[in-house]
C-alpha positions as CSV (number, residue, x, y, z in Angstrom):
1,X,106.4,113.6,107.5
2,X,109.1,111.1,108.4
3,X,110.2,109.3,105.3
4,X,111.6,106.4,107.3
5,X,108.2,105.6,108.7
6,X,106.6,105.7,105.3
7,X,109.4,103.5,104.0
8,X,109.1,100.9,106.7
9,X,105.4,100.8,106.2
10,X,105.8,100.3,102.4
11,X,108.3,97.5,103.1
12,X,105.9,95.9,105.6
13,X,103.0,96.3,103.2
14,X,104.8,94.1,100.6
15,X,105.0,91.3,103.2
16,X,101.2,91.2,103.9
17,X,100.0,87.8,103.0
18,X,96.5,89.2,102.0
19,X,93.6,88.6,104.3
20,X,93.1,86.3,107.2
21,X,93.9,86.9,110.8
22,X,97.6,87.5,110.2
23,X,96.7,90.2,107.6
24,X,94.3,91.8,110.0
25,X,96.9,91.9,112.8
26,X,99.6,93.3,110.5
27,X,97.2,96.0,109.2
28,X,96.3,97.0,112.8
29,X,100.1,97.3,113.6
30,X,100.8,99.3,110.4
31,X,97.9,101.7,111.2
32,X,99.2,102.3,114.7
33,X,102.8,102.8,113.3
34,X,101.5,105.4,110.9
35,X,100.3,107.5,113.8
36,X,99.3,110.8,112.4
37,X,101.7,110.6,109.4
38,X,99.3,111.2,106.4
39,X,101.6,109.7,103.8
40,X,102.1,106.5,105.8
41,X,98.4,106.3,106.6
42,X,97.5,106.7,102.9
43,X,99.8,103.7,102.0
44,X,98.1,101.5,104.5
45,X,94.6,102.8,103.7
46,X,95.2,102.2,100.0
47,X,96.1,98.6,100.6
48,X,93.1,98.1,102.9
49,X,90.8,99.3,100.2
50,X,92.2,97.0,97.6
51,X,92.9,93.9,99.8
52,X,90.4,91.0,99.7
53,X,89.9,91.1,103.5
54,X,86.6,89.6,104.8
55,X,84.1,92.0,106.4
56,X,84.9,90.4,109.7
57,X,88.7,91.0,109.4
58,X,88.2,94.5,108.2
59,X,85.8,95.0,111.2
60,X,88.4,93.8,113.6
61,X,90.9,96.2,112.2
62,X,88.5,99.1,112.4
63,X,87.5,98.1,116.0
64,X,91.1,97.9,117.1
65,X,92.3,101.1,115.4
66,X,89.3,103.2,116.5
67,X,88.7,101.8,119.9
68,X,84.9,101.8,119.1
69,X,82.4,99.0,119.5
70,X,81.6,97.5,116.1
71,X,78.5,99.2,114.8
72,X,79.3,99.1,111.1
73,X,77.5,96.7,108.8
74,X,79.6,97.0,105.6
75,X,83.3,97.0,104.7
76,X,82.8,100.6,103.4
77,X,81.5,101.7,106.8
78,X,84.5,100.0,108.5
79,X,86.9,101.9,106.2
80,X,85.1,105.1,106.9
81,X,85.6,104.6,110.7
82,X,89.3,104.0,110.2
83,X,89.6,107.2,108.1
84,X,87.6,109.3,110.5
85,X,89.7,108.0,113.5
86,X,92.9,109.0,111.7
87,X,91.5,112.5,110.9
88,X,90.4,113.0,114.5
89,X,93.8,112.0,115.8
90,X,95.7,114.1,113.4
91,X,93.6,117.2,114.2
92,X,94.0,116.6,117.9
93,X,97.8,116.3,117.5
94,X,97.9,119.6,115.5
95,X,95.9,121.4,118.2
96,X,98.3,120.4,121.0
97,X,101.5,121.0,119.0
98,X,103.5,124.0,120.2
């Protein structure tokens, strides 16, 4: 993976104010920036799992990242949607790589 991407994500992670709409928007941006870089994704996912985001904020992040309509009822289900979306994208990228 690209260490500069992981580094910039780690730097941005330290600036997350923790929860709220601003935190949700920043997490969404960081997930998009991570792309299919597993190390970068793991940094963001680790922070998501430990942050005190509300179920609604975490749901917004999952909805934006996955592109799916919100059908999850718990924070754990929203985190699972984010993880599965990342895995699906990473596998797709690997299939089309030369």
